[in-house]
DSSP file (Angstrom, degrees, kcal/mol; ACC not computed):
  #  RESIDUE AA STRUCTURE BP1 BP2  ACC     N-H-->O    O-->H-N    N-H-->O    O-->H-N    TCO  KAPPA ALPHA  PHI   PSI    X-CA   Y-CA   Z-CA
    1    1 A M              0   0    0      0, 0.0    19,-0.6     0, 0.0     2,-0.3   0.000 360.0 360.0 360.0  10.5   10.1   54.1  131.9
    2    2 A G        -     0   0    0     17,-0.2     2,-0.4    81,-0.1    17,-0.2  -0.856 360.0 -62.3-153.9-169.2   11.4   56.1  129.0
    3    3 A Y        +     0   0    0     15,-0.4    15,-0.6    -2,-0.3     2,-0.3  -0.731  54.0 167.3 -89.1 134.3   12.6   59.5  128.2
    4    4 A Y        -     0   0    0     -2,-0.4     2,-0.5    13,-0.1    13,-0.1  -0.975  19.3-156.3-149.6 130.7   10.0   62.3  128.6
    5    5 A Q        -     0   0    0     -2,-0.3     2,-0.4     5,-0.1    -2,-0.0  -0.935  10.6-144.1-114.3 127.7   10.5   66.0  128.6
    6    6 A H        +     0   0    0     -2,-0.5     2,-0.3     8,-0.0     3,-0.0  -0.743  28.4 172.0 -86.8 132.9    8.0   68.4  130.3
    7    7 A T    >   -     0   0    0     -2,-0.4     3,-1.1     1,-0.1     4,-0.1  -0.872  47.6-109.8-134.2 168.8    7.5   71.7  128.4
    8    8 A V  T 3  S+     0   0    0     -2,-0.3     3,-0.2     1,-0.3     2,-0.2   0.873 123.5  42.1 -64.8 -36.8    5.3   74.7  128.6
    9    9 A T  T >> S+     0   0    0      1,-0.2     4,-2.5     2,-0.1     3,-0.6  -0.326  77.1 150.4-104.5  49.2    3.7   73.6  125.4
   10   10 A E  H <>  +     0   0    0     -3,-1.1     4,-2.5     1,-0.3    -1,-0.2   0.859  67.0  51.6 -52.8 -46.7    3.5   69.9  126.4
   11   11 A E  H 34 S+     0   0    0     -3,-0.2    -1,-0.3     1,-0.2    -2,-0.1   0.878 115.7  42.2 -62.1 -37.2    0.4   69.0  124.4
   12   12 A K  H <4 S+     0   0    0     -3,-0.6    -1,-0.2     1,-0.2    -2,-0.2   0.871 121.0  40.7 -75.3 -37.9    1.9   70.5  121.2
   13   13 A D  H  < S+     0   0    0     -4,-2.5    -2,-0.2    -6,-0.0    -3,-0.2   0.720  86.3 109.3 -85.4 -23.1    5.4   69.1  121.7
   14   14 A F     <  +     0   0    0     -4,-2.5     3,-0.1    -5,-0.3   -10,-0.0  -0.322  29.2 164.5 -65.9 130.2    4.6   65.6  123.0
   15   15 A T        -     0   0    0      1,-0.4     2,-0.2    -2,-0.1    -1,-0.2   0.461  55.5 -85.3-119.7  -8.3    5.4   62.8  120.5
   16   16 A G        -     0   0    0      2,-0.0    -1,-0.4     0, 0.0     2,-0.3  -0.667  47.2 -64.6 130.5 174.8    5.3   59.8  122.8
   17   17 A W        -     0   0    0     -2,-0.2     2,-0.3    -3,-0.1   -13,-0.1  -0.733  43.3-149.2 -98.2 149.9    7.5   57.8  125.2
   18   18 A G        -     0   0    0    -15,-0.6   -15,-0.4    -2,-0.3     2,-0.1  -0.846  20.7-105.6-116.7 155.4   10.5   55.9  124.1
   19   19 A N        -     0   0    0     -2,-0.3   -17,-0.2   -17,-0.2   -16,-0.1  -0.468  45.1-102.6 -71.8 149.7   12.1   52.7  125.4
   20   20 A Q        -     0   0    0    -19,-0.6     2,-0.1    61,-0.2    -1,-0.1  -0.380  41.4 -97.9 -70.8 154.1   15.3   53.2  127.3
   21   21 A R        -     0   0    0      1,-0.1    -1,-0.1    -3,-0.1     4,-0.1  -0.436  23.1-135.6 -69.5 145.5   18.6   52.4  125.6
   22   22 A I  S    S+     0   0    0      1,-0.3    -1,-0.1    -2,-0.1    -2,-0.0   0.967  95.4   3.5 -66.7 -52.5   20.0   49.0  126.3
   23   23 A V  S >  S-     0   0    0      1,-0.1     3,-2.4     3,-0.1    -1,-0.3  -0.933  71.5-152.0-134.9 109.2   23.5   50.3  126.8
   24   24 A P  T 3  S+     0   0    0      0, 0.0    -1,-0.1     0, 0.0    -2,-0.1   0.815  95.8  49.9 -54.3 -34.2   23.8   54.1  126.6
   25   25 A E  T 3  S+     0   0    0     -4,-0.1     2,-0.5     2,-0.1     0, 0.0   0.374  78.1 123.8 -88.4   7.8   27.4   54.0  125.4
   26   26 A L    <   -     0   0    0     -3,-2.4     2,-0.1     4,-0.1    -3,-0.1  -0.564  50.5-155.0 -70.6 117.4   26.7   51.4  122.6
   27   27 A S     >  -     0   0    0     -2,-0.5     4,-2.1     1,-0.1     5,-0.2  -0.472  27.1-113.5 -94.1 163.6   27.9   53.1  119.4
   28   28 A D  H  > S+     0   0    0      1,-0.2     4,-2.6     2,-0.2     5,-0.2   0.887 118.5  55.5 -59.7 -39.2   26.8   52.5  115.8
   29   29 A G  H  > S+     0   0    0      1,-0.2     4,-2.2     2,-0.2    -1,-0.2   0.900 107.4  48.3 -61.4 -41.6   30.3   51.1  115.1
   30   30 A R  H  > S+     0   0    0      2,-0.2     4,-2.1     1,-0.2    -1,-0.2   0.890 111.3  50.1 -67.5 -39.7   30.0   48.5  117.9
   31   31 A I  H  X S+     0   0    0     -4,-2.1     4,-2.4     2,-0.2    -2,-0.2   0.925 110.6  49.5 -64.1 -44.3   26.5   47.4  116.7
   32   32 A L  H  X S+     0   0    0     -4,-2.6     4,-2.7     1,-0.2    -2,-0.2   0.907 109.1  53.6 -60.9 -41.6   27.8   47.0  113.2
   33   33 A E  H  X S+     0   0    0     -4,-2.2     4,-2.2     1,-0.2    -1,-0.2   0.923 109.8  47.1 -56.9 -46.4   30.8   45.0  114.5
   34   34 A Q  H  X S+     0   0    0     -4,-2.1     4,-2.0     2,-0.2    -1,-0.2   0.895 112.2  49.5 -65.6 -40.7   28.4   42.6  116.4
   35   35 A I  H  X S+     0   0    0     -4,-2.4     4,-2.5     1,-0.2    -1,-0.2   0.929 111.3  49.4 -63.2 -44.8   26.1   42.2  113.3
   36   36 A Q  H  X S+     0   0    0     -4,-2.7     4,-2.8     1,-0.2    -2,-0.2   0.877 108.0  54.7 -62.5 -38.0   29.2   41.5  111.1
   37   37 A K  H  X S+     0   0    0     -4,-2.2     4,-2.1     2,-0.2    -1,-0.2   0.924 111.1  44.5 -61.0 -45.5   30.4   38.9  113.7
   38   38 A I  H  X S+     0   0    0     -4,-2.0     4,-1.2     2,-0.2    -2,-0.2   0.897 112.8  52.1 -66.0 -40.8   27.0   37.1  113.5
   39   39 A Q  H  <>S+     0   0    0     -4,-2.5     5,-3.2     1,-0.2     3,-0.4   0.932 110.8  47.1 -62.2 -45.6   27.0   37.3  109.7
   40   40 A R  H ><5S+     0   0    0     -4,-2.8     3,-1.7     1,-0.2    -1,-0.2   0.912 108.5  54.7 -62.6 -42.1   30.5   35.8  109.4
   41   41 A A  H 3<5S+     0   0    0     -4,-2.1    -1,-0.2     1,-0.3    -2,-0.2   0.777 113.2  43.5 -62.4 -25.7   29.6   33.0  111.8
   42   42 A N  T 3<5S-     0   0    0     -4,-1.2    -1,-0.3    -3,-0.4    -2,-0.2   0.157 117.9-111.1-105.9  16.8   26.6   32.1  109.6
   43   43 A Q  T < 5 +     0   0    0     -3,-1.7     2,-0.4     1,-0.2    -3,-0.2   0.879  69.9 142.8  55.5  44.2   28.6   32.5  106.3
   44   44 A I      < -     0   0    0     -5,-3.2    -1,-0.2    -8,-0.1    -2,-0.1  -0.924  62.9-102.2-111.7 138.3   26.7   35.6  105.3
   45   45 A I        -     0   0    0     -2,-0.4    -5,-0.0    -3,-0.1    -6,-0.0  -0.426  48.8-112.8 -59.0 123.1   28.4   38.4  103.5
   46   46 A P        -     0   0    0      0, 0.0    -1,-0.1     0, 0.0   -10,-0.1  -0.285  27.0-111.2 -63.8 141.5   29.0   41.1  106.2
   47   47 A S        -     0   0    0    -15,-0.1     3,-0.1     1,-0.1   -11,-0.1  -0.406  15.9-150.4 -66.2 146.0   27.1   44.4  105.9
   48   48 A T  S    S+     0   0    0      1,-0.2     2,-0.3    -2,-0.1    -1,-0.1   0.639  75.3   3.7 -93.1 -16.8   29.3   47.3  105.2
   49   49 A K  S    S-     0   0    0    -17,-0.1     2,-0.3     0, 0.0    -1,-0.2  -0.975  80.2 -94.0-157.9 165.5   27.1   49.8  107.0
   50   50 A L        -     0   0    0     -2,-0.3     2,-0.6    -3,-0.1     6,-0.1  -0.676  36.4-130.0 -83.6 141.5   23.9   50.1  109.1
   51   51 A E     >  -     0   0    0     -2,-0.3     4,-2.5     4,-0.3     3,-0.0  -0.839  66.3 -42.4 -93.0 119.6   20.7   50.8  107.3
   52   52 A G  T  4 S-     0   0    0     -2,-0.6     2,-1.1     1,-0.2    -2,-0.1  -0.241 116.1 -28.7  60.2-152.1   18.9   53.7  108.9
   53   53 A K  T  4 S-     0   0    0      1,-0.2    -1,-0.2     3,-0.0     3,-0.1  -0.711 127.8 -39.0 -98.7  80.9   18.8   53.7  112.7
   54   54 A Y  T  4 S+     0   0    0     -2,-1.1     2,-1.2     1,-0.2    -1,-0.2   0.926  78.3 171.7  66.4  50.6   19.0   49.9  113.1
   55   55 A N     <  -     0   0    0     -4,-2.5     2,-0.5     2,-0.0    -4,-0.3  -0.763  12.2-175.9 -87.4  93.2   16.8   48.8  110.3
   56   56 A L        -     0   0    0     -2,-1.2     2,-0.4    -3,-0.1    -6,-0.0  -0.828   8.9-156.9 -99.9 127.8   17.4   45.1  110.5
   57   57 A T        -     0   0    0     -2,-0.5     2,-0.6     2,-0.0    -2,-0.0  -0.869   4.9-161.9-107.8 133.2   15.8   43.0  107.8
   58   58 A V        -     0   0    0     -2,-0.4     2,-0.6     2,-0.0    -2,-0.0  -0.964   8.9-174.7-113.8 120.2   15.1   39.3  108.2
   59   59 A E        +     0   0    0     -2,-0.6     2,-0.3     7,-0.0    -2,-0.0  -0.955  21.7 138.9-119.5 115.6   14.4   37.4  104.9
   60   60 A M        -     0   0    0     -2,-0.6     3,-0.1     1,-0.0     5,-0.1  -0.941  52.2 -83.1-147.6 166.4   13.4   33.8  105.2
   61   61 A E    >   -     0   0    0     -2,-0.3     3,-0.9     1,-0.1     5,-0.2  -0.183  58.4 -83.4 -67.1 164.7   11.0   31.3  103.6
   62   62 A T  T 3  S+     0   0    0      1,-0.2    -1,-0.1     2,-0.1     0, 0.0  -0.449 109.2  21.3 -68.0 139.5    7.4   31.1  104.7
   63   63 A G  T 3  S+     0   0    0     -2,-0.1    -1,-0.2    -3,-0.1    -2,-0.1   0.673  83.7 113.3  82.7  19.1    6.6   29.0  107.7
   64   64 A V  S <  S-     0   0    0     -3,-0.9    -2,-0.1    -4,-0.0    -3,-0.0   0.464  92.1 -92.7-104.1  -1.0   10.1   28.9  109.4
   65   65 A G  S  > S+     0   0    0     -5,-0.1     4,-2.4     3,-0.0     5,-0.1   0.708  74.4 139.7 105.7  21.9    9.2   30.9  112.5
   66   66 A K  H  > S+     0   0    0     -5,-0.2     4,-2.5     2,-0.2     5,-0.2   0.938  78.8  47.1 -62.1 -46.6    9.9   34.6  111.8
   67   67 A T  H  > S+     0   0    0      1,-0.2     4,-2.1     2,-0.2     5,-0.2   0.924 113.3  48.2 -63.4 -45.1    6.8   35.8  113.6
   68   68 A Y  H  > S+     0   0    0      1,-0.2     4,-2.8     2,-0.2     5,-0.2   0.922 111.3  52.2 -59.6 -44.0    7.4   33.7  116.6
   69   69 A T  H  X S+     0   0    0     -4,-2.4     4,-2.2     1,-0.2    -2,-0.2   0.921 111.5  43.4 -62.8 -46.3   11.0   34.8  116.8
   70   70 A Y  H  X S+     0   0    0     -4,-2.5     4,-1.8     2,-0.2    -1,-0.2   0.845 114.2  51.6 -73.4 -28.3   10.3   38.5  116.7
   71   71 A C  H  X S+     0   0    0     -4,-2.1     4,-2.0    -5,-0.2    -2,-0.2   0.931 111.3  46.9 -68.2 -44.0    7.4   38.1  119.2
   72   72 A K  H  X S+     0   0    0     -4,-2.8     4,-2.5     1,-0.2    -2,-0.2   0.890 109.8  55.1 -62.6 -38.4    9.7   36.2  121.6
   73   73 A T  H  X S+     0   0    0     -4,-2.2     4,-2.7    -5,-0.2    -1,-0.2   0.897 105.4  52.3 -61.2 -40.6   12.3   38.9  121.1
   74   74 A M  H  X S+     0   0    0     -4,-1.8     4,-1.9     1,-0.2    -1,-0.2   0.922 110.4  47.7 -61.8 -43.5    9.8   41.5  122.2
   75   75 A Y  H  X S+     0   0    0     -4,-2.0     4,-2.6     2,-0.2    -2,-0.2   0.899 112.3  49.6 -63.8 -40.2    9.0   39.6  125.4
   76   76 A E  H  X S+     0   0    0     -4,-2.5     4,-2.9     2,-0.2     5,-0.3   0.900 109.4  51.0 -66.7 -40.6   12.7   39.1  126.1
   77   77 A L  H  X S+     0   0    0     -4,-2.7     4,-2.1     1,-0.2     6,-1.4   0.871 112.4  47.8 -64.0 -35.4   13.4   42.8  125.6
   78   78 A N  H  X S+     0   0    0     -4,-1.9     4,-1.6     4,-0.3    -2,-0.2   0.930 113.5  47.5 -67.6 -45.0   10.6   43.6  128.0
   79   79 A K  H  < S+     0   0    0     -4,-2.6    -2,-0.2     1,-0.2    -3,-0.2   0.919 122.9  31.5 -62.7 -46.1   11.9   41.1  130.5
   80   80 A H  H  < S+     0   0    0     -4,-2.9    -1,-0.2    -5,-0.1    -2,-0.2   0.817 137.4  16.9 -86.2 -32.0   15.5   42.2  130.4
   81   81 A Y  H  < S-     0   0    0     -4,-2.1   -61,-0.2    -5,-0.3    -3,-0.2   0.432  95.7-114.8-125.2  -2.1   15.2   45.9  129.7
   82   82 A G     <  +     0   0    0     -4,-1.6    -4,-0.3    -5,-0.4    -3,-0.1   0.597  55.0 162.7  78.0   9.6   11.7   46.9  130.5
   83   83 A W        +     0   0    0     -6,-1.4    -1,-0.2     1,-0.1    -2,-0.1  -0.382   9.8 166.2 -63.9 139.5   10.9   47.8  126.9
   84   84 A S        +     0   0    0      1,-0.1     2,-0.5   -83,-0.1    -1,-0.1   0.354  47.7  77.9-137.4   4.0    7.2   47.9  126.2
   85   85 A K        +     0   0    0    -11,-0.0     2,-0.4     2,-0.0   -66,-0.1  -0.970  49.0 161.2-124.8 122.4    6.7   49.6  122.9
   86   86 A F        -     0   0    0     -2,-0.5     2,-0.5    -3,-0.1   -12,-0.0  -0.991  22.7-154.3-138.4 144.8    7.2   47.8  119.6
   87   87 A I        -     0   0    0     -2,-0.4     2,-0.5     2,-0.0    -2,-0.0  -0.985   6.9-165.7-121.2 126.1    6.1   48.5  116.1
   88   88 A V        -     0   0    0     -2,-0.5     2,-0.5     2,-0.0    -2,-0.0  -0.955   6.3-166.2-111.2 123.2    5.7   45.7  113.6
   89   89 A V        -     0   0    0     -2,-0.5    -2,-0.0     2,-0.0     0, 0.0  -0.933   6.6-175.4-111.9 129.3    5.4   46.8  109.9
   90   90 A V        -     0   0    0     -2,-0.5     6,-0.0     1,-0.0    -2,-0.0  -0.878  29.0-126.4-124.0 157.5    4.3   44.2  107.3
   91   91 A P  S    S+     0   0    0      0, 0.0     2,-0.3     0, 0.0     3,-0.1   0.546  82.6  25.3 -84.3  -6.7    4.0   44.6  103.5
   92   92 A S  S  > S-     0   0    0      1,-0.1     4,-2.2    36,-0.0     5,-0.1  -0.984  71.6-115.1-153.4 162.5    0.4   43.5  103.0
   93   93 A V  H  > S+     0   0    0     -2,-0.3     4,-2.6     1,-0.2     5,-0.2   0.884 115.2  56.8 -64.1 -39.1   -3.1   43.3  104.5
   94   94 A A  H  > S+     0   0    0      1,-0.2     4,-1.8     2,-0.2    -1,-0.2   0.917 109.8  43.4 -61.0 -44.4   -2.9   39.5  104.3
   95   95 A I  H  > S+     0   0    0      2,-0.2     4,-2.6     1,-0.2     5,-0.2   0.897 111.5  55.0 -68.9 -39.6    0.3   39.3  106.3
   96   96 A R  H  X S+     0   0    0     -4,-2.2     4,-2.5     1,-0.2    -2,-0.2   0.928 108.9  47.8 -57.4 -45.4   -1.0   41.8  108.8
   97   97 A E  H  X S+     0   0    0     -4,-2.6     4,-2.4     1,-0.2    -1,-0.2   0.867 110.5  52.5 -65.1 -36.0   -4.1   39.6  109.4
   98   98 A G  H  X S+     0   0    0     -4,-1.8     4,-2.4     2,-0.2    -2,-0.2   0.909 110.7  46.5 -64.8 -42.5   -1.8   36.6  109.8
   99   99 A V  H  X S+     0   0    0     -4,-2.6     4,-2.6     2,-0.2    -2,-0.2   0.907 111.3  52.6 -65.4 -41.8    0.3   38.4  112.4
  100  100 A Y  H  X S+     0   0    0     -4,-2.5     4,-1.9    -5,-0.2    -2,-0.2   0.928 111.3  46.0 -59.0 -46.9   -2.9   39.5  114.2
  101  101 A K  H  X S+     0   0    0     -4,-2.4     4,-2.7     1,-0.2    -1,-0.2   0.905 110.8  53.8 -63.3 -41.8   -4.2   36.0  114.3
  102  102 A F  H  X S+     0   0    0     -4,-2.4     4,-2.5     1,-0.2    -2,-0.2   0.919 107.5  50.4 -58.6 -45.1   -0.8   34.7  115.5
  103  103 A L  H  X S+     0   0    0     -4,-2.6     4,-0.6     1,-0.2    -1,-0.2   0.889 112.3  47.6 -62.1 -39.4   -0.8   37.2  118.4
  104  104 A Q  H >< S+     0   0    0     -4,-1.9     3,-0.6    -5,-0.2     4,-0.4   0.937 114.8  45.0 -65.4 -46.0   -4.3   36.1  119.4
  105  105 A V  H 3< S+     0   0    0     -4,-2.7     4,-0.3     1,-0.2     3,-0.3   0.842 117.9  41.9 -69.6 -35.5   -3.4   32.4  119.2
  106  106 A T  H 3X S+     0   0    0     -4,-2.5     4,-2.5    -5,-0.2     5,-0.3   0.420  83.9  99.4 -95.1   2.3   -0.1   32.6  121.1
  107  107 A Q  H <X S+     0   0    0     -4,-0.6     4,-2.0    -3,-0.6    -1,-0.2   0.910  87.4  43.3 -56.9 -45.7   -1.2   35.0  123.8
  108  108 A E  H  > S+     0   0    0     -4,-0.4     4,-2.3    -3,-0.3    -1,-0.2   0.886 110.7  56.5 -68.3 -38.7   -1.7   32.3  126.4
  109  109 A H  H  > S+     0   0    0     -4,-0.3     4,-1.4     1,-0.2    -2,-0.2   0.947 113.0  39.8 -57.0 -51.0    1.5   30.5  125.4
  110  110 A F  H  X S+     0   0    0     -4,-2.5     4,-3.0     1,-0.2     6,-0.4   0.843 111.3  58.5 -70.6 -32.5    3.6   33.6  126.0
  111  111 A A  H  X S+     0   0    0     -4,-2.0     4,-2.2    -5,-0.3    -1,-0.2   0.885 105.3  50.7 -63.3 -38.3    1.6   34.5  129.1
  112  112 A E  H  < S+     0   0    0     -4,-2.3    -1,-0.2     1,-0.2    -2,-0.2   0.899 116.9  39.9 -64.3 -40.2    2.6   31.1  130.6
  113  113 A E  H  < S+     0   0    0     -4,-1.4    -2,-0.2    -5,-0.2    -1,-0.2   0.869 131.7  22.8 -78.2 -37.9    6.2   31.7  129.9
  114  114 A Y  H  < S-     0   0    0     -4,-3.0    -3,-0.2     2,-0.2    -2,-0.2   0.509  95.8-123.2-112.6  -7.3    6.5   35.4  130.8
  115  115 A G  S  < S+     0   0    0     -4,-2.2     2,-0.3    -5,-0.4    -4,-0.2   0.684  81.3  76.8  74.5  17.2    3.5   36.0  133.2
  116  116 A K  S    S-     0   0    0     -6,-0.4     2,-0.3    -9,-0.1    -2,-0.2  -0.993  70.2-127.1-155.1 155.6    2.0   38.8  131.1
  117  117 A K        -     0   0    0     -2,-0.3     2,-0.3    -3,-0.1    -9,-0.1  -0.775  28.1-116.3-103.5 149.1    0.0   39.2  127.9
  118  118 A I        -     0   0    0     -2,-0.3     2,-0.6   -15,-0.2    -7,-0.0  -0.638  18.6-143.5 -82.3 138.5    0.9   41.5  125.1
  119  119 A L        +     0   0    0     -2,-0.3     2,-0.3     2,-0.0    -1,-0.0  -0.921  33.5 168.8-101.3 118.9   -1.5   44.4  124.4
  120  120 A F        +     0   0    0     -2,-0.6     2,-0.3   -20,-0.0    -2,-0.0  -0.927  18.0 179.4-133.6 154.9   -1.6   44.9  120.6
  121  121 A Y        -     0   0    0     -2,-0.3     2,-0.4     2,-0.0    -2,-0.0  -0.981  23.3-124.1-148.8 158.1   -3.6   46.9  118.1
  122  122 A L        -     0   0    0     -2,-0.3     2,-0.4     2,-0.0    -2,-0.0  -0.802  22.3-179.0-106.1 143.6   -3.6   47.2  114.3
  123  123 A Q        -     0   0    0     -2,-0.4     2,-0.5     2,-0.0    -2,-0.0  -0.982  19.8-141.1-142.1 131.0   -3.3   50.4  112.4
  124  124 A L        -     0   0    0     -2,-0.4     5,-0.0     2,-0.0    -2,-0.0  -0.788  27.4-120.4 -90.4 126.3   -3.3   50.8  108.6
  125  125 A C    >   -     0   0    0     -2,-0.5     3,-1.7     1,-0.1    -1,-0.0  -0.443  17.4-129.1 -65.7 136.9   -0.8   53.5  107.4
  126  126 A P  T 3  S+     0   0    0      0, 0.0    -1,-0.1     0, 0.0    -2,-0.0   0.816 108.4  51.8 -57.5 -32.0   -2.7   56.2  105.5
  127  127 A A  T 3  S+     0   0    0      1,-0.0     2,-0.6     2,-0.0    -2,-0.1   0.589  98.4  80.4 -81.7  -8.9   -0.3   55.9  102.5
  128  128 A Y    <   +     0   0    0     -3,-1.7     2,-0.4     2,-0.0    -1,-0.0  -0.872  49.5 162.4-106.4 120.9   -0.8   52.1  102.3
  129  129 A R              0   0    0     -2,-0.6    -2,-0.0     1,-0.1    -5,-0.0  -0.978 360.0 360.0-136.6 123.7   -3.8   50.7  100.6
  130  130 A D              0   0    0     -2,-0.4    -1,-0.1   -38,-0.0    -2,-0.0   0.423 360.0 360.0 -92.4 360.0   -4.0   47.1   99.5
């Protein structure tokens, strides 16, 4: 379900499986165009460039549904494109614990809608200590 290369030194070279591209010919320019279109429609100053390789930042007040939205997006990407690997990075242990609790509490809700449960685990980055 992703790209994987077999090599003679497979154990040494292996870094993991990746999700397939949504549209292989989708260029950075086209993605930036689409982001700018959405920004203009919502009266947001359009971005002049992409940050990193699709580093999209969502900044909103507490309690407006950011966690629900990105979790639902993960389920939709799985449903439409077969994606099954996602990494969620948060800025603090408190937020990490909140996301963890959210995933536990909403597991049945999403299972009813999508017919599957998310498998998740937490990992603390070695460079990050709260």
